[in-house]
DRENBA-544681 format. One record per residue (C-alpha): residue number from 0; x, y, z. Coordinates in nm, 4 decimals, padded with zeros to 6 digits, always signed. Example, Ala and Ser with C-alpha at 12.3 -4.5 7.8 and 13.67 -1.06 7.14 Angstrom:
// DRENBA-544681
<r seq="0" X="+01.2300" Y="-00.4500" Z="+00.7800"/>
<r seq="1" X="+01.3670" Y="-00.1060" Z="+00.7140"/>
// end
This chain:
// DRENBA-544681
<r seq="0" X="-00.4929" Y="+00.6525" Z="-02.1370"/>
<r seq="1" X="-00.5406" Y="+01.0277" Z="-02.0935"/>
<r seq="2" X="-00.5207" Y="+01.1490" Z="-01.7353"/>
<r seq="3" X="-00.8078" Y="+01.3557" Z="-01.5862"/>
<r seq="4" X="-00.5885" Y="+01.6693" Z="-01.5697"/>
<r seq="5" X="-00.5565" Y="+01.6537" Z="-01.9523"/>
<r seq="6" X="-00.9287" Y="+01.6198" Z="-02.0179"/>
<r seq="7" X="-01.0071" Y="+01.9938" Z="-02.0081"/>
<r seq="8" X="-00.8118" Y="+02.0443" Z="-02.3333"/>
<r seq="9" X="-00.9905" Y="+01.7595" Z="-02.5179"/>
<r seq="10" X="-01.2745" Y="+01.7999" Z="-02.7653"/>
<r seq="11" X="-01.6109" Y="+01.6631" Z="-02.6397"/>
<r seq="12" X="-01.5924" Y="+01.3647" Z="-02.8799"/>
<r seq="13" X="-01.2444" Y="+01.2704" Z="-02.7450"/>
<r seq="14" X="-01.3690" Y="+01.3021" Z="-02.3851"/>
<r seq="15" X="-01.6530" Y="+01.0642" Z="-02.4721"/>
<r seq="16" X="-01.4000" Y="+00.8195" Z="-02.6217"/>
<r seq="17" X="-01.1904" Y="+00.8233" Z="-02.3026"/>
<r seq="18" X="-01.4969" Y="+00.7481" Z="-02.0907"/>
<r seq="19" X="-01.6179" Y="+00.4782" Z="-02.3315"/>
<r seq="20" X="-01.2771" Y="+00.3049" Z="-02.3090"/>
<r seq="21" X="-01.3032" Y="+00.3041" Z="-01.9290"/>
<r seq="22" X="-01.6561" Y="+00.1562" Z="-01.9287"/>
<r seq="23" X="-01.5614" Y="-00.2171" Z="-01.9571"/>
<r seq="24" X="-01.3245" Y="-00.1800" Z="-01.6601"/>
<r seq="25" X="-01.5837" Y="+00.0063" Z="-01.4536"/>
<r seq="26" X="-01.8326" Y="-00.2720" Z="-01.5267"/>
<r seq="27" X="-01.5750" Y="-00.5445" Z="-01.4505"/>
<r seq="28" X="-01.4731" Y="-00.3993" Z="-01.1120"/>
<r seq="29" X="-01.8083" Y="-00.2599" Z="-00.9936"/>
<r seq="30" X="-01.8759" Y="-00.3723" Z="-00.6351"/>
<r seq="31" X="-01.5247" Y="-00.5196" Z="-00.5991"/>
<r seq="32" X="-01.2684" Y="-00.4257" Z="-00.3311"/>
<r seq="33" X="-00.9258" Y="-00.2878" Z="-00.4161"/>
<r seq="34" X="-00.6540" Y="-00.2497" Z="-00.1519"/>
<r seq="35" X="-00.4064" Y="+00.0295" Z="-00.2279"/>
<r seq="36" X="-00.0678" Y="+00.0554" Z="-00.0533"/>
<r seq="37" X="+00.0091" Y="+00.4277" Z="-00.0591"/>
<r seq="38" X="+00.3721" Y="+00.5339" Z="-00.0198"/>
<r seq="39" X="+00.6755" Y="+00.6968" Z="-00.1773"/>
<r seq="40" X="+00.6662" Y="+01.0260" Z="-00.3717"/>
<r seq="41" X="+00.2899" Y="+00.9951" Z="-00.4158"/>
<r seq="42" X="+00.2637" Y="+01.0642" Z="-00.0396"/>
<r seq="43" X="+00.5000" Y="+01.3620" Z="-00.0238"/>
<r seq="44" X="+00.4488" Y="+01.5704" Z="-00.3418"/>
<r seq="45" X="+00.1389" Y="+01.7962" Z="-00.3256"/>
<r seq="46" X="+00.0365" Y="+01.7505" Z="-00.6924"/>
<r seq="47" X="+00.0646" Y="+01.3704" Z="-00.6643"/>
<r seq="48" X="-00.1209" Y="+01.3701" Z="-00.3292"/>
<r seq="49" X="-00.4093" Y="+01.5601" Z="-00.4909"/>
<r seq="50" X="-00.4160" Y="+01.3278" Z="-00.7947"/>
<r seq="51" X="-00.4133" Y="+01.0203" Z="-00.5685"/>
<r seq="52" X="-00.7053" Y="+01.1513" Z="-00.3595"/>
<r seq="53" X="-00.9051" Y="+01.2285" Z="-00.6767"/>
<r seq="54" X="-00.8385" Y="+00.8779" Z="-00.8118"/>
<r seq="55" X="-00.9557" Y="+00.7126" Z="-00.4884"/>
<r seq="56" X="-01.2755" Y="+00.9215" Z="-00.4849"/>
<r seq="57" X="-01.3475" Y="+00.8493" Z="-00.8519"/>
<r seq="58" X="-01.3055" Y="+00.4732" Z="-00.7954"/>
<r seq="59" X="-01.5550" Y="+00.4944" Z="-00.5070"/>
<r seq="60" X="-01.8024" Y="+00.6981" Z="-00.7148"/>
<r seq="61" X="-01.8040" Y="+00.4402" Z="-00.9976"/>
<r seq="62" X="-01.8866" Y="+00.1617" Z="-00.7506"/>
<r seq="63" X="-01.5409" Y="+00.0217" Z="-00.6668"/>
<r seq="64" X="-01.4450" Y="-00.0123" Z="-00.2971"/>
<r seq="65" X="-01.0954" Y="+00.1270" Z="-00.2342"/>
<r seq="66" X="-00.9163" Y="+00.0581" Z="+00.0967"/>
<r seq="67" X="-00.5990" Y="+00.2617" Z="+00.1535"/>
<r seq="68" X="-00.3064" Y="+00.1302" Z="+00.3647"/>
<r seq="69" X="-00.0273" Y="+00.3835" Z="+00.4140"/>
<r seq="70" X="+00.3308" Y="+00.3917" Z="+00.5337"/>
<r seq="71" X="+00.5231" Y="+00.6924" Z="+00.6623"/>
<r seq="72" X="+00.8957" Y="+00.6125" Z="+00.6836"/>
<r seq="73" X="+01.0302" Y="+00.9554" Z="+00.5765"/>
<r seq="74" X="+00.7906" Y="+01.1381" Z="+00.8116"/>
<r seq="75" X="+00.8911" Y="+00.9127" Z="+01.1054"/>
<r seq="76" X="+01.2583" Y="+00.9758" Z="+01.0249"/>
<r seq="77" X="+01.2020" Y="+01.3554" Z="+01.0194"/>
<r seq="78" X="+01.0364" Y="+01.3585" Z="+01.3628"/>
<r seq="79" X="+01.3005" Y="+01.1269" Z="+01.5159"/>
<r seq="80" X="+01.5744" Y="+01.3641" Z="+01.3914"/>
<r seq="81" X="+01.3885" Y="+01.6602" Z="+01.5393"/>
<r seq="82" X="+01.3862" Y="+01.4766" Z="+01.8726"/>
<r seq="83" X="+01.7605" Y="+01.4099" Z="+01.8373"/>
<r seq="84" X="+01.7093" Y="+01.0358" Z="+01.7864"/>
<r seq="85" X="+01.8924" Y="+00.8392" Z="+01.5177"/>
<r seq="86" X="+01.6819" Y="+00.5828" Z="+01.3276"/>
<r seq="87" X="+01.8406" Y="+00.2365" Z="+01.3199"/>
<r seq="88" X="+01.7682" Y="-00.0423" Z="+01.0710"/>
<r seq="89" X="+01.8505" Y="-00.4141" Z="+01.0693"/>
<r seq="90" X="+01.7929" Y="-00.6003" Z="+00.7399"/>
<r seq="91" X="+01.5692" Y="-00.3193" Z="+00.6158"/>
<r seq="92" X="+01.3502" Y="-00.3212" Z="+00.9307"/>
<r seq="93" X="+01.3272" Y="-00.0203" Z="+01.1631"/>
<r seq="94" X="+01.4431" Y="-00.1003" Z="+01.5185"/>
<r seq="95" X="+01.1487" Y="+00.0203" Z="+01.7298"/>
<r seq="96" X="+01.2154" Y="+00.0768" Z="+02.1006"/>
<r seq="97" X="+00.9389" Y="+00.2179" Z="+02.3259"/>
<r seq="98" X="+01.0264" Y="+00.5823" Z="+02.2489"/>
<r seq="99" X="+01.0420" Y="+00.5184" Z="+01.8735"/>
<r seq="100" X="+00.7062" Y="+00.3368" Z="+01.8940"/>
<r seq="101" X="+00.5500" Y="+00.6519" Z="+02.0427"/>
<r seq="102" X="+00.6860" Y="+00.8531" Z="+01.7493"/>
<r seq="103" X="+00.5581" Y="+00.5908" Z="+01.5017"/>
<r seq="104" X="+00.2081" Y="+00.6164" Z="+01.6529"/>
<r seq="105" X="+00.2109" Y="+00.9990" Z="+01.6559"/>
<r seq="106" X="+00.3165" Y="+01.0098" Z="+01.2921"/>
<r seq="107" X="+00.1186" Y="+00.7208" Z="+01.1383"/>
<r seq="108" X="-00.2065" Y="+00.7392" Z="+01.3368"/>
<r seq="109" X="-00.1870" Y="+01.1188" Z="+01.3630"/>
<r seq="110" X="-00.0184" Y="+01.3468" Z="+01.1119"/>
<r seq="111" X="+00.0110" Y="+01.1194" Z="+00.8072"/>
<r seq="112" X="-00.3262" Y="+00.9488" Z="+00.8400"/>
<r seq="113" X="-00.5150" Y="+01.2748" Z="+00.8962"/>
<r seq="114" X="-00.3438" Y="+01.4334" Z="+00.5944"/>
<r seq="115" X="-00.4648" Y="+01.1472" Z="+00.3728"/>
<r seq="116" X="-00.8156" Y="+01.1523" Z="+00.5218"/>
<r seq="117" X="-00.8307" Y="+01.5304" Z="+00.4682"/>
<r seq="118" X="-00.7146" Y="+01.5091" Z="+00.1054"/>
<r seq="119" X="-00.9736" Y="+01.2419" Z="+00.0192"/>
<r seq="120" X="-01.2502" Y="+01.4380" Z="+00.1925"/>
<r seq="121" X="-01.1418" Y="+01.7557" Z="+00.0112"/>
<r seq="122" X="-01.1674" Y="+01.5667" Z="-00.3204"/>
<r seq="123" X="-01.5306" Y="+01.4808" Z="-00.2389"/>
<r seq="124" X="-01.4972" Y="+01.1438" Z="-00.0670"/>
<r seq="125" X="-01.5763" Y="+01.0310" Z="+00.2879"/>
<r seq="126" X="-01.2591" Y="+00.8866" Z="+00.4363"/>
<r seq="127" X="-01.2212" Y="+00.7415" Z="+00.7865"/>
<r seq="128" X="-00.8841" Y="+00.6768" Z="+00.9543"/>
<r seq="129" X="-00.8215" Y="+00.3467" Z="+01.1357"/>
<r seq="130" X="-00.5307" Y="+00.1768" Z="+01.3069"/>
<r seq="131" X="-00.5097" Y="-00.1960" Z="+01.3748"/>
<r seq="132" X="-00.6505" Y="-00.1259" Z="+01.7233"/>
<r seq="133" X="-00.9842" Y="-00.0039" Z="+01.5845"/>
<r seq="134" X="-01.2405" Y="-00.2802" Z="+01.5827"/>
<r seq="135" X="-00.9638" Y="-00.5125" Z="+01.7132"/>
<r seq="136" X="-00.8552" Y="-00.5353" Z="+01.3507"/>
<r seq="137" X="-00.4837" Y="-00.6312" Z="+01.3557"/>
<r seq="138" X="-00.3620" Y="-00.8693" Z="+01.6263"/>
<r seq="139" X="+00.0166" Y="-00.8988" Z="+01.6288"/>
<r seq="140" X="+00.3104" Y="-01.0551" Z="+01.8097"/>
<r seq="141" X="+00.6742" Y="-00.9570" Z="+01.8297"/>
<r seq="142" X="+00.8592" Y="-01.0231" Z="+01.5036"/>
<r seq="143" X="+01.1345" Y="-01.2826" Z="+01.5335"/>
<r seq="144" X="+01.4017" Y="-01.1781" Z="+01.2866"/>
<r seq="145" X="+01.6559" Y="-01.4395" Z="+01.1827"/>
<r seq="146" X="+01.9963" Y="-01.3204" Z="+01.0642"/>
<r seq="147" X="+02.0250" Y="-01.3564" Z="+00.6844"/>
<r seq="148" X="+02.3846" Y="-01.4826" Z="+00.7033"/>
<r seq="149" X="+02.3582" Y="-01.6935" Z="+01.0199"/>
<r seq="150" X="+02.0171" Y="-01.8646" Z="+01.0715"/>
<r seq="151" X="+02.1110" Y="-01.9567" Z="+01.4310"/>
<r seq="152" X="+02.1231" Y="-01.5854" Z="+01.5281"/>
<r seq="153" X="+01.8177" Y="-01.3698" Z="+01.5972"/>
<r seq="154" X="+01.7966" Y="-00.9891" Z="+01.5952"/>
<r seq="155" X="+01.5846" Y="-00.7989" Z="+01.8483"/>
<r seq="156" X="+01.4122" Y="-00.5184" Z="+01.6555"/>
<r seq="157" X="+01.1919" Y="-00.4090" Z="+01.9469"/>
<r seq="158" X="+00.8206" Y="-00.3389" Z="+01.8952"/>
<r seq="159" X="+00.8096" Y="-00.4551" Z="+01.5352"/>
<r seq="160" X="+00.5139" Y="-00.6830" Z="+01.4778"/>
<r seq="161" X="+00.4254" Y="-00.9965" Z="+01.2894"/>
<r seq="162" X="+00.0550" Y="-01.0256" Z="+01.2042"/>
<r seq="163" X="-00.1304" Y="-01.3008" Z="+01.3917"/>
<r seq="164" X="-00.4738" Y="-01.2267" Z="+01.2474"/>
<r seq="165" X="-00.6789" Y="-00.9564" Z="+01.0783"/>
<r seq="166" X="-01.0499" Y="-00.9093" Z="+01.1520"/>
<r seq="167" X="-01.1833" Y="-00.6975" Z="+00.8639"/>
<r seq="168" X="-01.5324" Y="-00.6376" Z="+01.0152"/>
<r seq="169" X="-01.4757" Y="-00.2653" Z="+01.0789"/>
<r seq="170" X="-01.3442" Y="-00.2130" Z="+00.7223"/>
<r seq="171" X="-01.6458" Y="-00.3946" Z="+00.5732"/>
<r seq="172" X="-01.8884" Y="-00.1938" Z="+00.7895"/>
<r seq="173" X="-01.7347" Y="+00.1333" Z="+00.6682"/>
<r seq="174" X="-01.7419" Y="+00.0200" Z="+00.3042"/>
<r seq="175" X="-02.1102" Y="-00.0697" Z="+00.3351"/>
<r seq="176" X="-02.1782" Y="+00.2872" Z="+00.4535"/>
<r seq="177" X="-01.9915" Y="+00.4355" Z="+00.1538"/>
<r seq="178" X="-01.6837" Y="+00.5388" Z="+00.3564"/>
<r seq="179" X="-01.3252" Y="+00.4965" Z="+00.2353"/>
<r seq="180" X="-01.1105" Y="+00.3280" Z="+00.5065"/>
<r seq="181" X="-00.7550" Y="+00.4624" Z="+00.5512"/>
<r seq="182" X="-00.5497" Y="+00.2159" Z="+00.7572"/>
<r seq="183" X="-00.2284" Y="+00.2820" Z="+00.9574"/>
<r seq="184" X="-00.0068" Y="-00.0292" Z="+00.9939"/>
<r seq="185" X="-00.0126" Y="-00.0471" Z="+01.3749"/>
<r seq="186" X="-00.1174" Y="-00.3678" Z="+01.5498"/>
<r seq="187" X="-00.1729" Y="-00.4650" Z="+01.9130"/>
<r seq="188" X="-00.0480" Y="-00.7595" Z="+02.1192"/>
<r seq="189" X="-00.1999" Y="-00.9797" Z="+02.3897"/>
<r seq="190" X="-00.0887" Y="-00.7382" Z="+02.6644"/>
<r seq="191" X="-00.2281" Y="-00.4344" Z="+02.4767"/>
<r seq="192" X="+00.1205" Y="-00.3349" Z="+02.3570"/>
<r seq="193" X="+00.1539" Y="-00.1573" Z="+02.0210"/>
<r seq="194" X="+00.3458" Y="-00.2973" Z="+01.7260"/>
<r seq="195" X="+00.4914" Y="-00.1230" Z="+01.4217"/>
<r seq="196" X="+00.4173" Y="-00.3443" Z="+01.1180"/>
<r seq="197" X="+00.5519" Y="-00.3194" Z="+00.7636"/>
<r seq="198" X="+00.2808" Y="-00.1410" Z="+00.5599"/>
<r seq="199" X="+00.3363" Y="-00.3634" Z="+00.2535"/>
<r seq="200" X="+00.2716" Y="-00.6707" Z="+00.4696"/>
<r seq="201" X="-00.0467" Y="-00.5165" Z="+00.6173"/>
<r seq="202" X="-00.1763" Y="-00.4241" Z="+00.2695"/>
<r seq="203" X="-00.1108" Y="-00.7768" Z="+00.1374"/>
<r seq="204" X="-00.2750" Y="-00.9525" Z="+00.4363"/>
<r seq="205" X="-00.5729" Y="-00.7149" Z="+00.4326"/>
<r seq="206" X="-00.6218" Y="-00.7750" Z="+00.0592"/>
<r seq="207" X="-00.6205" Y="-01.1491" Z="+00.1300"/>
<r seq="208" X="-00.8761" Y="-01.1431" Z="+00.4146"/>
<r seq="209" X="-01.1030" Y="-00.9051" Z="+00.2199"/>
<r seq="210" X="-01.0631" Y="-01.1294" Z="-00.0888"/>
<r seq="211" X="-00.9871" Y="-00.8122" Z="-00.2829"/>
<r seq="212" X="-01.0052" Y="-00.8100" Z="-00.6617"/>
<r seq="213" X="-00.6767" Y="-00.6164" Z="-00.6802"/>
<r seq="214" X="-00.3831" Y="-00.5193" Z="-00.4603"/>
<r seq="215" X="-00.2068" Y="-00.2084" Z="-00.5936"/>
<r seq="216" X="+00.1279" Y="-00.1095" Z="-00.4419"/>
<r seq="217" X="+00.2499" Y="+00.2415" Z="-00.5251"/>
<r seq="218" X="+00.6290" Y="+00.2734" Z="-00.5267"/>
<r seq="219" X="+00.9044" Y="+00.5132" Z="-00.6375"/>
<r seq="220" X="+01.0065" Y="+00.3016" Z="-00.9363"/>
<r seq="221" X="+00.8320" Y="+00.1959" Z="-01.2604"/>
<r seq="222" X="+00.7818" Y="-00.1530" Z="-01.1181"/>
<r seq="223" X="+01.0298" Y="-00.4365" Z="-01.0762"/>
<r seq="224" X="+01.3337" Y="-00.3823" Z="-01.2996"/>
<r seq="225" X="+01.5860" Y="-00.6386" Z="-01.4252"/>
<r seq="226" X="+01.9660" Y="-00.6002" Z="-01.4143"/>
<r seq="227" X="+01.9505" Y="-00.3771" Z="-01.7258"/>
<r seq="228" X="+01.6847" Y="-00.1500" Z="-01.5677"/>
<r seq="229" X="+01.4194" Y="-00.2879" Z="-01.8048"/>
<r seq="230" X="+01.0670" Y="-00.3146" Z="-01.6662"/>
<r seq="231" X="+00.9446" Y="-00.6692" Z="-01.5928"/>
<r seq="232" X="+00.5714" Y="-00.6527" Z="-01.6672"/>
<r seq="233" X="+00.5001" Y="-00.9970" Z="-01.5143"/>
<r seq="234" X="+00.6734" Y="-01.2035" Z="-01.2457"/>
<r seq="235" X="+00.6220" Y="-01.5674" Z="-01.1452"/>
<r seq="236" X="+00.7331" Y="-01.7147" Z="-00.8076"/>
<r seq="237" X="+01.0310" Y="-01.8852" Z="-00.9759"/>
<r seq="238" X="+01.1472" Y="-01.5588" Z="-01.1377"/>
<r seq="239" X="+01.1128" Y="-01.3809" Z="-00.8013"/>
<r seq="240" X="+01.3345" Y="-01.6434" Z="-00.6336"/>
<r seq="241" X="+01.5985" Y="-01.5965" Z="-00.9046"/>
<r seq="242" X="+01.5893" Y="-01.2147" Z="-00.8721"/>
<r seq="243" X="+01.6279" Y="-01.2312" Z="-00.4917"/>
<r seq="244" X="+01.9103" Y="-01.4841" Z="-00.5314"/>
<r seq="245" X="+02.1095" Y="-01.2613" Z="-00.7694"/>
<r seq="246" X="+02.0426" Y="-00.9443" Z="-00.5669"/>
<r seq="247" X="+01.8186" Y="-00.7723" Z="-00.8266"/>
<r seq="248" X="+01.5395" Y="-00.7655" Z="-00.5655"/>
<r seq="249" X="+01.6856" Y="-00.6485" Z="-00.2347"/>
<r seq="250" X="+01.6298" Y="-00.4301" Z="+00.0753"/>
<r seq="251" X="+01.2799" Y="-00.2846" Z="+00.1191"/>
<r seq="252" X="+01.1643" Y="-00.4452" Z="-00.2074"/>
<r seq="253" X="+01.1855" Y="-00.7959" Z="-00.0509"/>
<r seq="254" X="+00.8909" Y="-00.7601" Z="+00.1961"/>
<r seq="255" X="+00.6912" Y="-00.5779" Z="-00.0743"/>
<r seq="256" X="+00.7356" Y="-00.8612" Z="-00.3259"/>
<r seq="257" X="+00.6897" Y="-01.1337" Z="-00.0598"/>
<r seq="258" X="+00.3601" Y="-00.9762" Z="+00.0526"/>
<r seq="259" X="+00.2441" Y="-00.9347" Z="-00.3066"/>
<r seq="260" X="+00.3225" Y="-01.2987" Z="-00.3850"/>
<r seq="261" X="+00.1409" Y="-01.4225" Z="-00.0710"/>
<r seq="262" X="-00.1676" Y="-01.2226" Z="-00.1697"/>
<r seq="263" X="-00.1586" Y="-01.3617" Z="-00.5265"/>
<r seq="264" X="-00.1265" Y="-01.7198" Z="-00.3946"/>
<r seq="265" X="-00.4146" Y="-01.6656" Z="-00.1482"/>
<r seq="266" X="-00.6748" Y="-01.5628" Z="-00.4041"/>
<r seq="267" X="-00.6269" Y="-01.1893" Z="-00.4741"/>
<r seq="268" X="-00.6966" Y="-01.1871" Z="-00.8479"/>
<r seq="269" X="-00.4420" Y="-00.9255" Z="-00.9542"/>
<r seq="270" X="-00.1415" Y="-00.7834" Z="-00.7695"/>
<r seq="271" X="+00.0397" Y="-00.4888" Z="-00.9280"/>
<r seq="272" X="+00.3455" Y="-00.2870" Z="-00.8266"/>
<r seq="273" X="+00.3029" Y="+00.0532" Z="-00.9948"/>
<r seq="274" X="+00.4862" Y="+00.3859" Z="-01.0233"/>
<r seq="275" X="+00.3386" Y="+00.6328" Z="-00.7739"/>
<r seq="276" X="+00.5414" Y="+00.9179" Z="-00.9315"/>
<r seq="277" X="+00.3079" Y="+00.9161" Z="-01.2337"/>
<r seq="278" X="+00.0060" Y="+01.1470" Z="-01.1865"/>
<r seq="279" X="-00.3180" Y="+00.9444" Z="-01.1670"/>
<r seq="280" X="-00.1228" Y="+00.6164" Z="-01.1611"/>
<r seq="281" X="-00.4224" Y="+00.4417" Z="-00.9999"/>
<r seq="282" X="-00.6637" Y="+00.5292" Z="-01.2800"/>
<r seq="283" X="-00.4074" Y="+00.4396" Z="-01.5459"/>
<r seq="284" X="-00.3786" Y="+00.0920" Z="-01.3934"/>
<r seq="285" X="-00.7416" Y="+00.0242" Z="-01.3048"/>
<r seq="286" X="-00.9220" Y="+00.1858" Z="-01.5990"/>
<r seq="287" X="-00.6574" Y="+00.1607" Z="-01.8721"/>
<r seq="288" X="-00.5824" Y="-00.1114" Z="-02.1244"/>
<r seq="289" X="-00.2020" Y="-00.0693" Z="-02.1345"/>
<r seq="290" X="+00.0210" Y="-00.2861" Z="-01.9088"/>
<r seq="291" X="+00.1348" Y="-00.0612" Z="-01.6235"/>
<r seq="292" X="+00.4007" Y="-00.1555" Z="-01.3697"/>
<r seq="293" X="+00.4695" Y="-00.5189" Z="-01.2707"/>
<r seq="294" X="+00.2020" Y="-00.7835" Z="-01.2209"/>
<r seq="295" X="+00.2838" Y="-01.0556" Z="-00.9658"/>
<r seq="296" X="+00.1479" Y="-01.3979" Z="-01.0675"/>
<r seq="297" X="+00.0715" Y="-01.6861" Z="-00.8317"/>
<r seq="298" X="+00.2339" Y="-01.9545" Z="-01.0525"/>
// end
């Protein structure tokens, strides 16, 4: 499918063809919710940021309801370094003490979120930033992390959260008023403490409670690759187990795939891991007829 930036060089008849090809998908997804996990290069390269914002606005204008959930790992790391603090990870999870949690909140609910909101608004949309505190959306508890080698041991990763429940009322209210929600993955506990939550997990759970039509996870790779770096266009739960077992899926990809699989099993119709380094990746996936990235199947 031709990307919008190429359209200016097309003849009018070809432009009409591109739009006609998109029509069945626009009709199919009209009025449906799509949750988009926004991360990787797409979040840090200006041209990709602009293309992403345009895609989100176009989806909204054709009657689809996008909800954006974003991460911010590199930006958190940059600010921690500036403060002379070394980021520490256990089993791919950031150890979040009280000081680090303050930095996480400054970055996610401040700088990163407002950048995304601004880009979408600049592209002609109406974006609103939320954290899990807004509308009491994401209730969380401290994550209990079991050691991968020794199940009897537990790691203390500080203020890292496990989702207890998500109340999507505030997201639905914004959608009904034609706003585009942009969600930071910060939850709150029973004593009003803040929790840093994996953005992939938040996107997957939010897609489930909203009964989204699609969950789209933008990454820095073409999708899930096999041992020979070939793209796997579809993955079943059994294949995922095998790929984790042999180490093909590892590190930060594990929570991403686990969240995607949970969403697929809980009724999200289509879950795709797509390459955020490709300009207009969202439109290519949603409004194109070529397989793009990796689709996670529920069985």
